[in-house]
Structure formats: C-alpha cells, structure tokens
N, C-alpha and C positions, 0 to 999 in steps of 0.2 A: 803571516798573521798568526799570533799565538793565541791559545785558548785563554779566555778571560777569567776574571775573578768570580763572576757568577757561576761559570761552568765548574770551577774547582770546588766552590762551596757545595754545589749540587752533587758532584762526583764523590767527594769525601763523605758528605752526609749519607748518601746512598750506600757507600761501602760500609759505614758504621752499622747501619740498620741491617744490611745483608749479612754481615758477619754475625750479628746477634741472632738473626733469624736462622742462619745455618747451624748455630749451636743448638737452638731449640728443635730444629728440624731433625737433628740426629737423636737428641735426648728423648723426645716425645715417643717415637716408635719403640725405643728401648724400654721406656716406662710402660707403655701399653702392653708390650709382649711380656714383660716381667709380671704384670698384674693379671693378664688374661690368657697368655699363651695361645692366642687366637689369631690366625691369619685373616679370618673374616672381619675381625674387629679392626685390623690394620687397614683393610680395604675400605671399611666404613669411614675411617678417619680421612683417607685420601679422597673419597667421594664427598665428604663434608667440606672439603676445601674447593673441589672443582665445581660441583653443581651450583652452590650459591653464587659463585663468581659468574657463571654463565647466565644465571637468571638476572642479576642486577647490572651486568656489564652495559647493556644499552642505556639504562637510566643513569649510570655513572658517567657515561660519555656525554650525555646532555648536561649534567651538572658541571662537568669539566669545561664545557664551553660557556656556560651561563653565569658562573661565579668565579671569583678571584682564584686563579690556579695556585698561586704561591701559598695563600692561606688555607686552601684545601689540603695542600701537601703537608704544611706544618700542622694543621689541625688534626688530620687523620693519623699522623705519626704520634702526636701527643695523646690522642684518645686511645690508640692501641697500647701505648706505654702505661696509661692509667688503668686500662682494663687488666693488663697483666699484673700490675701491682695489686689490684683488687683480688685477682685469683690467688696470689700468695697471702695477702692479708686475711682473707676470709677462708683460706684453706680449701678452695674449690678444686680439689685434686682427684675427685672421683672420676672414673672413666667417662660416664655420661655427662658430667659437668664439663670436663675438658672437651668432649665432643661438641657441646653447645658453644663453648668458647671458640673452637675451631671454625664453626659456622660464622659466628660474629666476626672473627678476624678475617675470614675470607671476604665477607661483605665490605668491611672497612678497607681491606686491601684493594678491592676493585675500585672503590671511589678514589683512593689514594693514587692508584696507577693511572686512572683516567686523567686526573689533573696533572700528574707528573709527566706522563707521556705526551700530553698536548703542549705542555710548557717547554719541555726540553729543547725542541728545535729552535725556539725563540731565544735561547740563551747564547747561541753562537751564530756566526755568519753562515749562510747557506752552504758556501763552499768548504766550510770547516766541519760539516756534519760527519763525514767519514772518519776524520781524525777524532772528533768528539765521541762518536759511537764506539770506536775501537778502544779508546781510553777507558770509557765506562765499562765496556765488556771485559777489559783486562782486569779492572777492579773486581768485577763479578767473578771472574775465574779465580782470582786470588782468594776471595771469600769462600769459594767452593773447594779450594785446595786446603785452606787452613781450617775452615769452619768444622768439617766433619771430625777431624782429629781432636780439635779443641772441644767439640761437643761431647765426644766420648769420654775425654779426660774429665771434663766438668761434671758430667753425669756420674762418673765413678767417684768423684770427690764429694759432691754436694747433692746429688740426686736431681730430680725434676725441678725442685724449688729453686736451686741455684741457677739452672739453665734458663728458667722462665725469668728470674730476676735479671740476669745478664741481658736477655732479650728486651725486657722492659726498659732497662737503662739505655740500651742502644737506640731505642725509638726516641727517647728524650734527647740523646746526643745528636741524632740525625736532625731532629726538629730544631735544635739550636743552630746548627749550620745553615739550615734552610731559611731561618728567620733573617739571616744576614744577606740573602739574595735580593738584589734590586730588580724588581719585576712589576710592571704595571699592566693590569688587564681590566678593561671595562667592557661589560656586556650586560644585556638586559636580563634581570632575574626571571625565573620561571613564573608565569602568571596563572598556570592551571594545568591539569593533567592532560588536557587536549594538546597543549603546546609540547609536552614531553613526547607524546607519540608522534606528533608532527616532526619534531626534531630528529627522532630516531629514523623515521622514513626518509628524511632529508639526507641523513648520513649514508643510508643504503643507496639512495638515488644518485648521490654524488659519485660513489664508486662506480656503479654500473653506467653512469652517464658520461664517463670519461674513458676513452679507449686506452690511454696510457696506463692509468691506474688499474683498470680492469685486467689488462694484460699482465702487469706485475703481480696482482693479487691471485689470478688464476694459476699463474706459473708457480708461485709460492705454495698454493694449496695442493696442486697436483704433485709437486715434488715432496710435500709433506706427507701425503697419503702413502707414498712408497718409502720415504726416508724415515719417518717416525717409528714405524714398527721394526725397521732394521736396527735402529739405535736402541730402542727401548726393550725389545723382546728378543730378536734373533741374535744380535751380537752377544749379549750376556749368555743366552742359551747355548750357543755354539762354543763359546769359550769354556763354559763349565761342563756341558754334557758331551761335547764332541772332542774338544782338545784337552779336556780334563785339567784345566788350569786350577791351581790352588787359589784360595781366597786372596792370598798375598799377591800372586801373579795377576789375578783379576783386578785388584785395586791398583796395582802398579801400571797396568795397561791403561786404566782410566786416567791415571795421573799423567802418563806420557801423552795421551790424547789432549788433555787439558793444557799441558805444557805446549803442545803444538799450536793449539788455538791461541794461547797467550803470545807465542812468537808471531803468529799471523796478525794478531791485533796490534802488536807493537810495530811490526813492519808497516801496517797501514797508517798508524798514528804518526810514525817518525818519517817514513820515506814516501809512501805512495799517495796517501790522502785521497782526494777525489779521484785520482787516476786509477785506484784499485778496481773501479767498476769496469775498466777496459779488459780485465782478465777474468771476467765472469765465466765464460765458456771454457777457457783454459783451465780454470780451477775445477769446473765440473768434470772435464775430461780426466784430470789428474785424480779426482775423487773416484771416478768410475774405474780407472786402472788399478787403484789400490783395492777397490772392492773385488775386482777380478782375482787379484792375488789372494784375497781372503777366501773367496769361493774355492780356489784351488787348494788352499791349505786345509779346508774342512771336507774336501771331497776324497773319494777313494784313490784318486790319482796321486795324492801327496803321500810320500813315504816318510815325512819328517816326524820325529818323535816330539813329545810335548815340549822339551827344552828348546829344540830347534825351531819349532813353530813360534814359541814365545819370543825368541830373539828376533825372528823375522817381523812379527807383528809389533814388537816394541819400536823398531825402527820406522815401520810404515805408519804407526799411530801418530807419530809426530807430523809426518807429511799430511796425514788425514786431517789433523787438527788445523794445520795451516790453510789447507784448501777450503775447509768449512768456513773459516773466518773470511776468506776472499769471496765466498758466495753470500753469506748472510749479511755482512756489514754493508756492502754496496746496495743490496736490495732494500734493506731497512732505510738507508740514507736517501735513496731515490724516492721512496714513498713519503718520507718526512718532508722532503723538499717540494713534493708535488701537491701536498695538501695545505690549503690556506689555514692560518692559525684559527680563524673564527669558527671553522667547522671541524677542527682537528680532533677534538675529544670524541664527538659522535662518530666520525669516520673511522678512527682507530678502534673504537669499541665494536663497530660493525665488522671491521677486518678481523678483530680478535674472535668474535663469535663465529664467523664463517670458517676461520681456521680451526678453531676448537671443535666445531661440529664435524668438519671434513676429516681431520687427522685420525680420530678414533676408528674410522672405517677400516683403515689398514690394520690397526691394532686388533680389531675384532676378528679379522680373517686369519692372521698369521698363527695365533695359538692353535686353532683346530688343524691348520695345515701341517704344523710341526708334529701333530699326532699321527699323521698319515704318511707324510713324505719326509725324506732326509733333509737336514738343515741346509746342505749345499744346494739342493734343488729349489727349496723355498727362497733362498738368497738369490739364486740365479733368476727366479721369477721377478723378485723385487728389482734386481739390476736391470732386467729387460724393461720393466715398467718405467723406471727412472730414465733409462736411456731413450725410450720412445718419447717421453715428455720432453727431454732435453733436445732431441733431434727435431721434434715438431716445432718447438719454439725457436730453435736455431734457424730452421728453414723459413719459417713464416714471420717470426717476430724479432729476429736478431737485432735489427736496427732500433726497434722500440726499447728492447731490454738494455741496449748499450747506450742509448741516448739519455739525456738528463733534462727534465722539465721543471721549471720553477713554479712555485705556487701561484704567482701572479698570472702566469700564462694559463694555468689550469682554471683560475678564477675567471679570467677574461673570456676563455673559451666556453665556460660552462655557466654563464650568468643565469641562463634560463633554468638550470638545475637547482640553483641556490635560492630562487625566488618562489 
C-alpha cells in the first residue's frame, strides 16, 4: 500500500513551511545579537516561544478536537503569513516588537500543531504510520540541513526583512497545499468554558486510564529526562570544551548525526515500515554502546588527539542517528495508532505538556553538575540513568512496548474513561 495523495500534500506543505521557518529561525538570533549583543535577550526570545506554547497547548488540543482540523491547519498557516507580512509592511522590527510577534507566533503555532497532529494519523492507513512518520521526519531533517545555511545566506543578503518575507511566503505556500487535502471532520463546537476544562481533564484521564498508553508515555518521559540534557547541553559542551572541536567540526558532527537520522528514516519508510518497532530495544542497546564510546573519548582513559576523536565520532554519529530514528518513529506511531481520532487533539496536547514539563528537569541539573564534575562523569551518570530506565521497562513492560494496539481496541476498552 503506497502513501496517498492527501499525505503527500500534507508532507510537501509542511516541508515548505518548515524550510521558511528554518530560515527565520537562523536570521532572527543573528539580528537580535547584532542589535543587542546580549545573551540574556536571546534567552528571552527562546522563552517567548516556549512558555506561551505550554500555556495554550491544553486549549489548543480541545479546539483541535472540536473544529475542522483541515481548516484550522490552513487558517493558522495563512494567519501566520499575514502577520509576518504585516511585520514587514509596518516595519515592526524593534527588538520588543519582534518579541511580541514571537509570543503571538508561538500561540498560533500551538493551535496549528494541535489540529495538524490530530489530523495526520487519519491521512494514512494505521499500518502505514511508521512509513508516513519516517517520510515526514526525513523532510524535517532536510529542512534542518538546508535551512540554517540558507538562513545565514539570506540574512547576509537582505537582512531580517528578507528572512521574514520568505517565511511569510512559505506559510502561504504551505496553506495552498493544505487546501487541496480531502479531509472531513465533524464534531460539536465548544459550548462554554466549562466544556473546555472538561475536555482537558478527559484527555489526561484517557492517558492514565489506559495501561498501554500510560506505559508508552512514562517510558518516553523518563528517557527524555536523561536523553534531552545529553543532546542539548552535554554533547555540545564536551565537543567544544573537552575535545576542543572547531566550530566547523562541531557543525559537521551535527550534519553527520542528521544524516544518520535521515538514513534511519529512509530505511523505515522503504524497507521496515511497521516492523521497525520490533527493533526498539536493539536500537536502544546500540545507542547505549555508542554513548559508552563517547564517554571513553572524553575521559582521561582516551589518548586520542582532537583529529582522531573527530574521525571516530564522525563515524559513530551516523550510527547514532540511525538508532535514534528506530527509537522515536515506532514509539510515535504506536501512540498515534492507540489514540482514537475524536480525542486525539486533547490527548496529544496532554502528552506534550507532560513531556515539556518533565524534560527540563534533567536540563536544570546538568549545567550545575558540569561546574563541579568532569563531563565524562556527568555523561556516565546520564548513561546509567537511561540504562536503568531501559532495563526496567525491558524486564517489566517489554511485551507492552513491543506490541501494537489499535485505537478501536483502546476506545472499546476505555469507554468509561471517555464518558
């Protein structure tokens, strides 16, 4: 069974908007630094994107279940495009003006994501979700590979105005593709604020009322607590401060990792499909072995010079990326299959909130630890934490994590949760 017309319209439209966003995502920090030379202001812009999303995400999930998801997706893309055209037309390029725009874009993006995330699994057959997710993920990786270089070039040529203009055009281009998607969704509109909070509670109850979903969710959260700080803080810190990689080497390492993730996604899309989930624990074992090699490289036991360490890590980064794809894609697909369409928006929003709240716990701890202990020892601690989580779930929940449950079975089993 091949992926259908609706899916490709969705995937191409999403790629267009992601590429435009990647251009602005590089140009905006450059502009802020050029204007303020302040790291604190950069942090403020990051928080302006994260915090509003967390606040509105539960409400966005309810809207995604209660209104036509296709037109939510199209509408919020077009609104974002109009907003950015307005920024250029009225020259809203002051730092605090752009900060306000960042907040509004974050809110609009949350509502867009709620409708999009809830609709996406309906565009393909359930057994095609791994293939569909890996294909979309491949497009995302391409946008992340091409976008930064393109963003830097565009900022150098036309400044922040040209970068924002390209992003605005990309939102309109994405909306045009999305308009052509054939998707019907009928649901009762929101009748009052009480219903909104009732729907939010329903989404949380649905997760914790189903053993299968609860197991998948807690597994992802606990792995994220240890994995997120490693990727976001410790890995770049060790490469720059311990291994003394140049900025070029650092960027090249990131590219090799993304290349590995792209290979993994292509393998899932072309060869493994739904069968990729069978290799979840093997992928985690491979991931853990690569991490052990990294710990050795940054420890006093390694005698490799910078160039030797770079060659070793370049090769292993590809393997790292492949293993990450074989972990994330099956988990995401299983969750999508397990959640009925009629509650998917609010359930996914609840999952997003729980993940976004839990993940920073590790991030907050790692920074201070690096001020006290060597990077290899902190990495070893994270490795032990991830290993303990993986071993616990392998011993106790292996069959649940490897099994696959359809939404109909979840809905039938949990009727009392949904009423």
